[in-house]
N, C-alpha and C positions, 0 to 999 in steps of 0.2 A: 635698719632705718627706722626713724620715728614715724608713727602713724601720720597720715595726711591730716591737715587742718579741716575742721568741720565748720560749715556755715549753715545756720538755721535762720530762716526768715519768718518773722512774725508780724502780726498787725494788731488785731483787736479781739482775739479769741483766747482768753487766759486758760480756759479748761483744755482746749486743744493743745496749747503749748505745754502745759503742765504734763499731760499724758505723753506727748512727744519726747520731752526731755527725760521723763521717768524711764521710758523704754530705752531711750538711747543711753542713759547712764548705766543701764543693766548690761550693756555690751561688754564683752571681754576686754576690749582695748580702750574703753572710755577713759579709764584713770590715766592713760598715757597720751590722750588726745587733747589738742588745743581746740577750744570751742569759741566761736564767735556768733553771737545772736544779733541779728539786725532787726531792730524794732522800728517799723514805720510810724510816721506821725498820724495824728487824728485828722479825719476829713472835715469834722465839724465838732462843735461843743458836745454833741450827743455821744461822739466816739471817745471822748477823753477819759472818762471813767474806765472804760474797758482797756484802752491803750495803756493807762497808768497801771492797771492790774497786770497786764502783760509784762510791763517793765519791772514790776516788783518781783514777779516770778523769775524773770531773766536774771536779776541781780542776786537772787537767793539760790541759784542752781549749785549743786554740788555733784561730785562724782567724776570730775574731769581734771586733767592736769592743769589747765587754766581756763578761764572764761572771760571774754571780752564782750561787753554789751555796747552796741552802736545804736544811738537813739536819734531818729530824725525828728526835727522840730515840726516840719510840714509833711503832709502826706505825698509820697512819691508814687504810689501805686506799686503793685506786686512786681510787674515786668521791669520797671525802672530800678526797683530795689534790688532784684536778683542780678540783673546785668551789672549794676554798679558794684554790688557787694562781691560778686565772683571776681570781677576785674580787679578790684582793690586787693583781694587776698593774693591773687595770682601775680601781682606785681612783686611780691615778696617771696612767694612759695612756688614750687614747680607743679604742685597738684592740690586738689581740693575735693572734699566730699560735701554734697549739697542736699539739704533737706528743707522742706516747708513745714509749717506748724500743724499740719493735718495728717501727718504720717507716723505710723507706729512701726518700729523696727524690731526684727528678731534680735536676739542676743548675739547672733552670728553675723549680723549685717556688717559691722565695721571690719571684722576679719576678712570677709569675702571681698569687700570693696578695696581694702588696702592690698590684699593678695593680687587682685585684678590689676590695680594701678602698678604694682611692681612687675608683674609678668609682661604686661603689654606696654610699658612705658616708652619703649623705643619703636613700637610698631605704628607707623603713620597711617595705617589703614583702620585703626581703632579710634573712635571718637570718645567713647566713654564706657564706663562699667555701671550697669544698672542693677538695682536691687529688687524692683518689683517685677513680677511675671504675671501676665494676663492669664485668667483661668483657662485651662485646657484639659482635654481628656486623653492626651497622647500617652500611650503605655510605654514605660521604660525609656523615657527620653534621656538624652545625654545630660550629664551634670550641668553643663553650661552650653550655651549656643549663641550664634551671632545673627543679628537682623540688621538691615540697612538703616542708616539714619541715626537719630539719637532720641532720648526719652527724658522724662522729667520727674518721675516719682522715686526719689532716693537714688542718687547717682554720684559718680566721681569722674573727674577728668583731669587733664594735664594743661599746663600753660600752652604747650604746642598745639593742642586741639582747639582750646578756647580762642586762640589768636585768630582762628579762621571764622569765628562767629561774626555774622553779618547782621547788623541791627536794622538795615533798610529792607523792608519787605518787598518794595518794588524791584530792587536789585536782584533779590532772590527769585521773584517771579520770572523776570526776564531770563535769568540764568537757567532756571528749570525748563523753560520753554526752548531755549537754545539747545540744551542737551536732550530734549525730548523725554523728559523725566516726569511729566505731569501724571501719567497713568500710574507709574511705579511709586511716585511720591504719595499718591492717594491709596497706597497699598492695593494696587490693581483694581481700583474703583470701589473698594470697601468702605472708605471713609473720605469725606471731603476736606482733606488738609489744604488743598489749593484754595478752596472757599474761605477757610479760616485765615490763610495767609493774605488773601485779598481784603478780607474784613479788617485785618491788622493794618494793612497799607492804608485803608480808607478811614482809619480812626474809629471804626465801629466796635472793635475789641482791641485789647492790648495784650497779645500773647507773646511772651518771650520763648515759650516752649516750641511753638510751631516754627519760629525763626531759627532756633537751635537745631531742630530736626532738618529743616531746609539747608542750613549751612553745612551740616554733616553730609546731607544727600548730594549736594553739588560737588562735593570733594570726594565722593565715592567712599565714604568712611562707614564703619559699622560699629555697633554697640554690643557688648557682651551681656547676656541675661542669664539668670539662674533658672533652672527648670522648676525649682521649688521657690516660691516667693519669700523674700526676706523683708518685705515691706508690705504694710497694709494701710489702706486709707482709713483715716480716723472715723469717718461716718459710714463706712461700708459694713453695717451691722445686720444687713438682711431685713431691716424694719420697714423698708419701703419708702424712705425718704426721697430717694431719687429714682428708684427703679421698681417700686412695688415690693411685694413680699419676697422676691428673689433678686437681690442686688447683683447686677451684671458685673460690677467691679469687685465683688467680694471674693477674697482668696484667703486660705489659711496660711498662717505664718509657719515657715519651716521649723521643725523642732530638732533638726540636726544640721550640722554645718554643710556648706556647699563648697566643695573643693574646686579650686581653679587650676586647671592644667592647660599649658600652652597648646593652642590649635590654630589652624589657619583662619584668618579673618574673612570667612566666606559665609554668605547667608545660608542658614539651614532651611531647606525648602519645606520640609515637613512642619517646622515651627512656623514658617512664614505662612503656610496655608491655615494653620491653627490660629494665628494672629488675624488673618483675613476673616475667617469665620466669626471670631470674637468681635471684630470691628463691625461687621455686618449686623450682628445681633444688637450691638450698642447703638448703631446709627439708625436702625430700622424699627426701634420700638415705637409703636403707634400709640398716641395718647388716646384715652377713652373718647374724648369729645370729638377728635378728628375721625375716629373709626365710626362713631355714631352718625355724624354728619354725612359720611360717605355712604353708609348703609341707607339712611333716610333718602338721599339723593338717588341711589340706585333703584329703590323700590317705588319712589314717588317722584320721577323726573319732572313731572308737570308742576310741582309746587314752585311758586315764585320765591326769589331770593329775599332775604331780609331788607335789602336796599330797595327792591321793587315794592314790597309791602308798605314800607315807609312812605314811599312816593305816592302810592295809591291812597293811603289814608289822608296825606296832606291835600290831595286833589279832591277827594270826596267830602271830607269834613268841612263844615262852615269854619271860616277863619277864626271867629271868636272861640269856638270849641277847640280847634288845633292849638291856639296860643294858650288857652287854659290848661290843656294837657301838657304842654311843654313847660309851663310854669310849675305845674304840679310835680313833674318829673325832676326838674332842677331842684325844687324844694326837698323832695325825698332824698336826692343824692346829697344834698347839703346838710340833711338832718339825720344822722346815723341813728338807727334803733338798735335794740339788742339783737344783734344778728351776726352771722358769720358769712363772709363772702370771699370768693377767690379760690383758685388752685395754684399756689405759688410753687416754683420749682425748687426753691431752697429756703432755709430759715431766714437768711439775710434779706432776701427779696421781700418776705412778709414783714420783717422788721422795718425795712425802708418805706413800706406802704402804710405804716401806722405811726401814731403819735407817741406810743410807748407808755410804759407804766411808771417810769421814773420821773414824774412830774411833782413839783412841789405842791400844787393844788390838791392832787390826789392824796399825798401823804398827810396833808393838813386835815382833809375831810375825814379820812380814816382815823387819824389820831384823835380828833375832836369827838367822833362817834364813840370811840373806845373810852374816852374820858367820861362821856355821858353815862355809859354802862357802869363804869367803875364807881361813879358818884351816885348810882341808884336812880338816875333820871330815865333810864330805859332798862329793859330786862337783858337784851342782847342786841348785837349788830351783825350785819353781814354786808361786806363791800361798802361800808359807810352808811348803809341804810339802818335806821333804828327800828327796833320792834319792842312793843309794849305789852305783849301777850306771850304766854308760855308756848313754845313750840320746840319739840325735840326731833332731831334727825334719828328716827327710830332704827333703821338699819345700821348706821354708824354706832349709835349708842349700844345696840345689842352686840356688835362686834367688840367694842371696848369692854363692856361688862363681861363678856365671855372670857376675855383674857384675864380680867381681874379675878373672876371666879376660879379659874384654873390656877391663878397665882395667889390664892388664899387672901383675897381682898386687897391686894396691892396692884397699883397701876402706875407704871412710870413710862410716860409718853414722850417721844421726840416728834414734835409737830413741825414738819418741814414746810416753810413758807406760810406760817400760821398767823402773819400780821401781828396784831397785839393780843392774840389769844382769843380770836373770835369763837372758835369751836369750844374752847374751854369755858368762856363766859356764858355761852348758850346752855351748856349742860352742867354748869357749876353746882346748882342745887343738888343734883343727883350724884355727881362725881364725888362731892365731899362727904357722902355717906359711906364711902370706902374706908377701909382701915388705914390705907396710906395712899397718897396721891402726889405724884410729881409730874408737872406738865412743863415741858421744855420746848420753847419755840426757837427754831433756827431761822434767821431772817437776814436781810441785808444790814450792813453796818449801821446806817442811820436809824433804821427801825429798831435794831438791838440797843443802840445808845439811848433812844427814847424810852424803850420798854424797860430797860434796867432802871432808868431814873424815875419813871412815873407809874409803872404797872407791875413791877416785881412784887411778889409775895412769897411766903413760905412754900406755896405750892406752884407758883407760876414764875418761871425764870426764862431768860433770853440768851441766846448763844449765836456767835457769828458763823459757825459751821458745825457739821456733824461730828467731826473728830474731837473738837474741844468739848462738845456736849457729852459725847460718849466716854471721854476720858474722865469726866467728873461725875458721871451718873451711870447706874445700871439701867439699861433701856429694855423695857418689856415689849414695846410696840413702836413702830415707826409709822406715822401717819402722813399721807399725802392727800390733803383735801383741797380740791380745786387749785392745784399748783403745777402738776406735771405738764399740763398742756401749754403752760406759758414759759417753759424752760427750753433752751436750745438743745440740751442733751438730757432728756428725761430718762432714757434707759440707763445712762451712766449713773444717774442718781439712784435709781433702783438697785443697780449693781453695788453701789457704795453702801446703801442701806443693808443689803444682804451681808456685807462683810462685817457689820456690827453684830450679827447673830442674835437678832431679837427673837422673842417668842412668836411675834406676828408682824406682818406688814399690811397696813390697811390703805387702800386707794378708794377715795370717794369723790363724787362730783367731777368726774373726769370724762371728757368726750372721747369716744372710740369710733373710728370709721368702720363702715360695714365690711370693707375689704381693704387691706393694706393700710395706708396712712394718707392723711390729707393736711396740707398746710394752708391755713386761712388767715384772715384779719378779723378779729372780733370787734364789733362796734358796740360800745356801751350806751345805754339809754341816757339821754341828756338830763333826765330827772335825777340820775345818780351823779354823774359828772361827764362832760364831753371828752371822750377818750377812745382810743382804739389801740389794740396790741396784737402782735403775732400770736396765733393760737394753733396748736397742733392737735389734730384728731388722731389719737394714737392707734397703733397696730395691736389689736386685742390678742391675736395669736402670739405675737412676740412677747408681749407683757406677761402673758400666762406662762410661756416657756421660760422667761427669766425667773419668775417666782418659783416655778417647779424645780429649779436647780437645787433648792434647799427646803422648800416648804410644800405643804399640801394646800392646794387652791380650793377654796370653798365656792358656793354658788355666787353668781353675780347678781347684783340688785340694781334697779333703776333709781336714779336720783329723785328725791321727793320734790325738788324745787327747780330742776333744770329740764331742758327739752329732751326728747328721745335721743338715745345715743350716749347720754351722760350716765355713766355706770359706776358702781362700786364693787369692791371685792376684797376679801381678806385671805392672805396666805399665812398659814400657821404651821408650826413645827409638828411633826408626827408625834402623836402621843400626848399633845397638849389638850 
C-alpha cells in the first residue's frame, strides 16, 4: 500500500517550515509520499513578506513523490486551516498524516505512522497514531502504548475517525458532562483541558486540538504513542524561550525505529501516570513575578495593594499635582526612550507589540548615513547616527586582529546583519593595513541590492545569505555584532555559522539575561528614529554550549557602548 498523504500547515515562519520540510524529506518513505502544504494568508501587510517567503519555500520543496501547495488569499487562522485541510484530503483518501511547521521529525517518523495506520485501520477504538511522546523516566517501557483521547504534534488518522470530529465546543462540553468525563478529560485534574474547551467555545482561543481530543474522548477512543519520541518541537532547544533553562517540552528524537505491533487499545496506566506527572509540571510552573508577589504578600500582609495606593495618592495630592503627574506619565508612555520593557511569552507576542525594523524610514536613514561615511562627510556611523571622531571597538578589534595574526595577515569576515558595513567603515583605516581583507555583509534582500549598487568595493561585498557567501569566499571569522537579539531563531544562526567551519565566531554588543532568557520590546530613542522592535536577551549558558561544540570559548567582555548585560565573546578553533 502506498504511504498515507502528508499535510503540512504553515503560515508566516519560513525558517520553521524549511527545517520541518528538510527533516521530513530525510524520512525513509518521503520519496514515496504525496505532500500537500497548506499556506495560510497574511493577517496584514506586515505579514505578507513572511508569508511570501513561506510560499517560496513550499514551491521549491524536493524529496517527495509529489507536492501540492494550497495558498489562502486571506488569513483563516490555524484551527480553521487544519480542520478544512484535513477534511479536504480525507474526501479523497482514507487516511492522512498531519504536521505543523514547527515540528522536526525523526527519519523513522513516516515509517512508524504508516505502520500504525495499517495495523489499526479497522480498529474503531483507535482515533490516531501519534509521533511525539512527552518526556518521561519510565524504565524499559513498551515500544508503543495507548492513552485515551487524541493529540496534535505529528500524527495520523483515518477518515472513519475524523468523521467523528465535532467542531462545536459547546456540544463537546455538554457531552463530556453527560458522560461524567470532565475529571478524566483533564487527565485526572493534572491539566485544565475543560477550561481550554470553554475558552474555545467563548471565542477567547481557537484550538482545534482540544476539540479533537474531546471528540475522541466522548467516543471512548485511544491514541497510539511511541515510548521514544519521533517528533520534536522546533523551539524546544532548552534555551529558555518558554520554560527557562530546562524546557519542559524538550525530548530527544529517537535514533532507532519504533516497531508497531498490534495490541489491545487499552490505556496504559503506567504511562498515564507519567503523562499526568508531566502535565502537572507543565501546568504548575510558576512565573517569577507571581512567586515574588506571593512571597511579599506572605511576609508583609499589611502592605496595601497597588489599587489602594493609587486611590490614596489621588485623595491626598492636590488636584493640580495629580493632573500634572498623570500628564507626565502619559507623555512618558507616548515617548519611548532607549529602553527594554516587558516579559513576553513568545517571539510573536513581542513582534506584535513593536513597530518592527522593516520600515522604509529606518532603511532610508541608515542608507543616507552610510552614504555620508562613504563620501567622507563623517568617519563612521552606528544605527544611522553619524560620528566625526575616531573611536574603535577595542575588544572587537582585538578579536579580529588576533584572527588575522594567526592567519598571516589575512582576514576574511562574514558580517551577519552588518547593514551597509557599519563595523567595517568604523575600523577601515586599521583593517586596510592587513595584507588581505575581505569583508562580506549578509543582509536582507533590499539592503543587499542597495549595498551592491552603492557601497561595494574590492574589500566590501554584500550577500543575501550565509550559503552563497561561503560558497564564493573562504571565511575566517563569522561576526554577529548587535544582531542575534533581533532574530527569531538566533541559536539556529549560530549553528549555521558553525557548519561553515570558520577559524572563529565573534559575538559582540549582544544582551544576555542573568538567568535563562528574556523576550522584550526595545524602544529606540526618538533622536535616532521612532521605532521599537522585538529583542531577545539570550541565554549565556546555552550560547557558550553551542560554541563549545567546535570551538574554544575565550573570555567574555562588556560592550563599550551598551548597557550592562551587553556582552561580547570569541570562540576560536583549538590551536588557532
